[in-house]
N, C-alpha and C positions, 0 to 999 in steps of 0.2 A: 569955195563954198559948194557943198553938194546940192544937186538939183532937188527940188521939193518932193518929187515923187520917187526918190531913191529908195529901193526896197531895203537898204541897210538901215533906214531910219528907225524902224521898229523890228526888233528881233524877238521871236516867240519860241517858248517851249510849251508843249501841250501835254499836260498830265492826263492819265487815263485816256490815251489818244485813240484806242481801238483801231479800226481800219483806216481812220483818217478823215472822217467827214468834217470835223471842226477845223483841222489843219488845212485841208484842201480849200475850204471856203475862205479862211483867213488869207491864205496865200493868193487866191484869186483876187482878193481885195487889194493886195499889194504889201501884205505883211511878210517879212522874211522868217518863215517857219524853219527853225534849224534842227529841231528834234521833237520826237514824240515818245512818251514813256508809257509802257503798259506791261502788265504781267502776262498777257495772252500772246504766246509765241505765234499762234495761227494768224495774227494780224500783221506780222512783220513784213512779209513779202508784199502784200497789197499796199501797205503804208508806204514803204520805200519806193515801190514801183510807181505809184500814182502821185504821191505828195512830193517825191524826190527830196526827202529829208531823212535824217538818221532816225532809226527806230532803236530805242534802248529798252531791252527787256529787263524790267526791275519792278519790285514792289515799292510803291511810292513811300510806304511807311519806313523803308530802309534807307531812303535818301536824306541827305542833309542839304541845307542851304548852300554850303560850299560845293556840293556835287552839282547842283543846278547852275551855280555861277560859272563853273567850268564849261558848261555847255553853251552859254551865251557868248557870241562874238562881240567885238566892239560895235556899239550901236548907240544912237542918241537916246533911245528909249527901249525898255524891255517890257515884254508882255508875258505874263504867266496865265495860261488858259487851261481849261479842263472841264470835264464832265464826269464827276464821280459816279460809278455805277448806281443806277437809280432804283433798283429793286426794293431796297428797304424803305423808300419813300413812296412807293406805289400803294394802291388800295390794299393789295394783298399784304404788303410789308407792314401795314399799320397794326396788324394783329401780332407782329413779332418784334416790336420795337426794342424790347429789352434783351433779345437774344442774338440779334444779327450783327456780326462783327463789322459788316459793311457800313454801319452807322459811323464808324471811326474814320472812314475814307475822307469825308469832308473836313474833319478835324486835322487830318494830315495835310490836306491842301492849305488849310488855314495856317498851320505851323510853318509850312514852306513859304507862304506869303510873308509871314512875320520875320523869317530868317533872311529872306532875300530882298524884300521891299522893292519889287519891280515898279516901274512907273505906272503900269496898267495891269489890271486883273480882269478876266472875264470868265464867267461860269454859265453853263447851261444844264438844266435838269428838269425833272418832272414838276408840274405845278404844285403838287402836294407837299414838296419839300418846304415851301414857304411857311407852312403852319407849324413846323417842328422846332423844338428848342435848339437843335444842332445848327439850324440856319441862323437863328438869332445870335448864337455864339459867334458864328462866322462874321456876321455883320459887325458885332462889337469889336472883333479883332481888327477888321478893316478900318473902322473909325478910330480906334486907338493908335493905329499906325499912320494916321493922317490922310486916309483916302476919302475922297468924295465918292458916294455910292449911289447908283441908280439901279433899281431892279423892278421887275414886273413880269406878268404872264403875257406872252406874245402868241398870237395866232399865226402859225407858220404859213398858212395859205395866203396871208397878206404880204408875204415876202418872196413870192415866186415858187413856193413849194407846193406841188400839186396834191396836197394832202391836208386833211383836217387834223391838226396836231397843235396842242397848246403846251408851251414850254416856259419854264421860269428862266429868265435871262438876267444876268447881273453884269454890269460894267462899272469898274472902279478906277479912279485916277488919283495919283499923287501930285499931278502938275496942273490941276485946274478942276473945273466942274466935270461931272459925269452925266451922261444922258444915254437913253436907250435908242436903238435904231428906229427910224420912222418907216412905216409901210410904204411900198412903192406907189400905191394909189391905183394900180391897174386891177383889172378883173382877175379873180383867182384862176389859175390854170386848172384844167380838168384832166380826168383819166384819158379822155379822147385825145386831148392835146399832146399827151405824154406818150402813150403806148399804142395808139391805133395803127401806126405804120409798121409795127413789128410783124414778122411773118407769123401766120397761124401755126400752132403746134398742138400736139395731142398730150393728154395727161399721161405721164409715165413714159413717153417716147424718148428717143435719143435727143441729144442737144441739137439745136438749130445749126445747119452747116455754116452759117455766117457768124454765129455768136454762141459759143459753148455755154454761156451763162443764161441763155434764153431757153431754159429747160424747166418743165413743170413736174412736180411730184405726181406719183401715180395715185389712182383712185381705186378703191375696192369696187366690186360690182354693185354693191348697195349704194355707195356714194355716187357712182356714175349714174345710176337710176335717179337718185335724188337731184343731182345738179341738172339733169335733163328735164326735170319737172319744175325748175326754178326759172323765173323771168329776170330780166335786167332790173336790178334794185331789189329783187325779191329775197326770200329766205325760206326756212323750213316750213313756214306757214303756207307756202304754195303747194306743198306735197300732199298727195293722198294720205289718209291716216295710216295706212299700212306701212308707209315709208318713214314715219316719224319715230324718233327715238322715244323710249318710255318716259324720259324726263320731260319731253315736250308735250306729251299727252296729258300731263298733270297741270293744274292751274298755275303752279309755281314756274313752269316752263315758259310762260308768257313773258316773263321778265328778261328773257334772253332772245330778243327778236333778231339780232344781227348775226348770230352764229349760222354757219352754212349759208351765208348770204352772197349774192352777186353784187359787184360794184355797179355804179351808174356811170355811163359814158360821159355825161355832160355835167358832172359834179366833181369836186376834188375827191380823192380816195379817202377812206377812213384811215385812222392812225395805223401806220405800218409798224408791226411789232416783230419780235424775234420769231414768232410762229407764222409769219406772213405767207409762207409757202404752203400752209396746211389749210385746206378747204374748210374743215370743221372748226377752225380756231377763231373765226371772225368773219367779217364780210370780205373775204379774200378770193371769192370766185370771180373769174373773168366775166366781164359784162355779157358776152355772148358765146364764147367758146366753152366747151364742157370740160373745164379744168380750173384748178387754182391758178393764180397769177404765177408767172415764172420768176426766178431769181432776178433776172435782168429787169423785168417789169417792176418788181418790188424796189430795186435799187433806183430806178429812174423816178419812181413815185416818191422816193426819199430825196430826190433832186441830185443824185449822183450822175455824172456824165455817162452817156450811153456806151462808152468804151472802157469803163472802169474794170480793171482786172483784180480778181480776188485771190487767186492762187496761180502758181506757175503753170506754164503750158505742160500738158501731160499729166498733171496731178489730178487725182480723183476729186470730183465735186461732191461735197457732203452738204446736204440741205441744211442740217441743223447748225453746222459751223458757219456757213455763209449767211443763213437766215439770222443768226445771232449777231453777226457783224453788221448786217444791214439794219436790223431793228434797233440796235443799241446806238447807232451812229447819230451824231448831230447832223441834221439836214444841211448839206453844204451851202444851199442858197441862204438859209438863215445865218449861217456862220459868215458868209460873205457880207451880209448887211451889217453884222456886228463889227467885222473888220474895217469896213468903210467908216463906221462911226468912230472907231478908235483912232484911225488915221486922221480924221477931222479934228478930234480932240488933241492929238499930238501936234498938229499944225497950229493950234490956237495959242501955243506958247506956254511959258512957265508961270507958276504962282508961288507965293511964299510958303504954300502948304508943303511942297516937296522939301524945301530947305529946312523947314521946322523940324522934320523928323529924320533927316538924312543922318 
């Protein structure tokens, strides 16, 4: 008999894996992540380096259930995980629902669940997805295939992620009941807890000698003057009028208080987005240094480990590419909590539900 904590007990394939936040967290929990699938080749090196699993460059729409089954090794239970790109479900995407082909990505996930019927399914996405028809269709497919389903919006800061981020999480099981992970009960981690010990750097300077990803984007002379007039937790409202952008001088500008903002040391960070390296794109200013947060700081605030490698040694660092990988990732700490929950469900045993639809 295999030991109860054998990592071969649950084998996982991660759809839309990106740079590997979901895969890494699941693996930390004890899930055997065997492969990640994504169309973005820029994620391949970082995924394989950090997750130590195979990266398959493919469009999920081109894959069949048989293709996925070939990736799974012998295991007691299989887990199909994924986070379909979330832009069509964001506030911006709501104005484009009829034209964005990415609405079909969740349907492809649904199709592959139907074709493979793994024992477990998990999905993470923006909270706005829950109100859309495509999510209802996904739930119907799961129920028709015999899954018990639990889903809800979770606050990531309650799971060890030093960031305010609300995400829709789904856990589905064909071998028993499904539940969502429970918060750890501790106090939320803060910006100070996470990045205060990193060496000070300047905006636009060379990378830190000890960490090439601890590098911050440059600032124009105007933006440098602006951030020097901002206090911890402050924003453009701190500036003299002559430094304010024309849009902020109008009454409508008051509805955007967090752009050009500094973070607060003793609170969780704001939601880390794909533009997290850009001072003017949100509250991404360092609490006290005159710069935006570095790529390393952004990754750590997403709960990536401090030694995560995004590109091979010697390869040029592109802020937009790495920023996109960081902002689109599932926070590994949240993924780890999901993984622990699925392991607990797998250990609870079988039910007639699985046999009824096998």
